[in-house]
C-alpha positions in Angstrom: -24.6 56.5 2.8 -23.8 53.2 4.3 -24.3 52.8 8.0 -23.3 50.4 10.7 -25.9 49.4 13.3 -25.1 47.5 16.5 -28.1 46.0 18.3 -27.8 44.1 21.6 -30.2 41.2 21.6 -31.0 38.7 24.3 -29.9 35.4 22.6 -29.5 32.3 24.7 -28.8 29.6 22.1 -27.7 29.1 18.5 -31.3 28.9 17.3 -32.0 32.4 18.7 -28.8 33.7 17.0 -29.8 32.3 13.6 -33.3 33.6 13.9 -32.0 37.1 14.8 -29.7 37.0 11.8 -32.5 36.0 9.4 -34.7 38.8 10.7 -31.9 41.3 10.2 -31.0 40.0 6.8 -34.6 40.4 5.6 -34.6 44.1 6.3 -34.5 46.5 3.3 -31.0 47.8 2.3 -29.0 45.4 4.4 -25.7 44.3 2.8 -24.1 42.3 5.7 -25.1 40.8 9.0 -22.8 39.5 11.8 -22.9 38.5 15.4 -20.2 40.0 17.7 -19.6 40.7 21.3 -18.0 38.8 24.2 -21.1 36.8 24.8 -22.2 36.7 21.2 -25.1 39.0 22.0 -24.7 41.8 19.5 -26.1 41.8 15.9 -24.0 44.1 13.6 -25.9 45.2 10.5 -24.2 47.1 7.6 -26.4 48.6 4.9 -27.7 51.5 3.0 -30.8 53.4 4.4 -31.7 50.7 6.9 -34.4 51.7 9.3 -32.8 50.9 12.7 -35.9 51.6 14.8 -38.0 49.2 12.7 -35.3 46.6 12.8 -35.1 46.8 16.6 -38.9 46.5 16.8 -38.9 43.4 14.7 -36.2 41.8 16.8 -38.1 42.5 20.0 -41.2 41.0 18.6 -39.6 37.8 17.2 -36.6 37.1 19.4 -36.9 39.0 22.7 -35.2 41.9 24.4 -33.3 44.2 21.9 -31.5 47.4 22.5 -30.0 49.8 19.9 -26.4 50.4 20.9 -24.7 52.3 18.0 -25.6 53.8 14.6 -22.7 55.2 12.8 -21.6 56.0 9.2 -19.3 53.5 7.5 -16.4 55.2 5.7 -14.8 53.9 2.5 -11.3 52.2 2.8 -9.5 55.1 1.1 -10.6 57.6 3.7 -9.6 55.2 6.5 -6.1 54.8 5.1 -5.7 58.6 4.8 -6.8 59.0 8.5 -4.2 56.4 9.6 -1.5 58.2 7.8 -2.5 61.5 9.5 -2.6 59.8 12.9 0.9 58.4 12.4 2.2 61.8 11.5 0.7 63.3 14.7 2.2 60.5 16.8 5.6 61.2 15.4 5.3 64.9 16.3 4.2 64.1 19.8 7.1 61.8 20.5 9.6 64.6 20.8 11.1 64.4 24.3 10.7 67.4 26.6 12.7 67.7 29.8 11.0 69.1 32.9 12.8 70.0 36.1 11.4 67.0 38.0 12.7 64.4 35.5 16.5 64.6 36.3 16.4 61.5 38.6 16.5 63.3 41.9 14.8 61.3 44.7 11.4 62.5 45.7 10.5 62.1 49.4 7.2 62.5 51.1 7.0 63.3 54.7 4.0 62.3 56.8 3.4 63.2 60.4 1.0 61.4 62.7 -0.7 63.3 65.5 -2.0 61.5 68.6 -5.3 62.9 69.9 -5.2 63.6 73.7 -8.6 62.1 74.4 -9.7 59.6 71.7 -12.7 58.3 73.7 -14.8 61.5 73.2 -17.1 61.2 70.2 -17.2 64.4 68.2 -20.2 63.4 66.1 -22.7 63.5 68.9 
């Protein structure tokens, strides 16, 4: 069973990024390593039977702060294509228009009424 592990690591420079990738690639069962995220602060590891807790512990020891974000199963491409086809079928079924009584274009008015207090200087809290 292949799994995808996303780890947020405190990486400030390119040297830290390359060091984190080397550590992640050296783990047992890793097939690919990548760096993602808006600030390039997430290490994405894909592999078979990778010990995520041990990997996070190594990254904390060698690079700095590391936090385990996601561990999920990676599905083969065939299953993904089947799921996309099923989602498209569901979307087509949901697109059928239904008319409700409020959608006939009649104007909708909201009426607000303001009330002046007779004695606004009195504090009700005290």
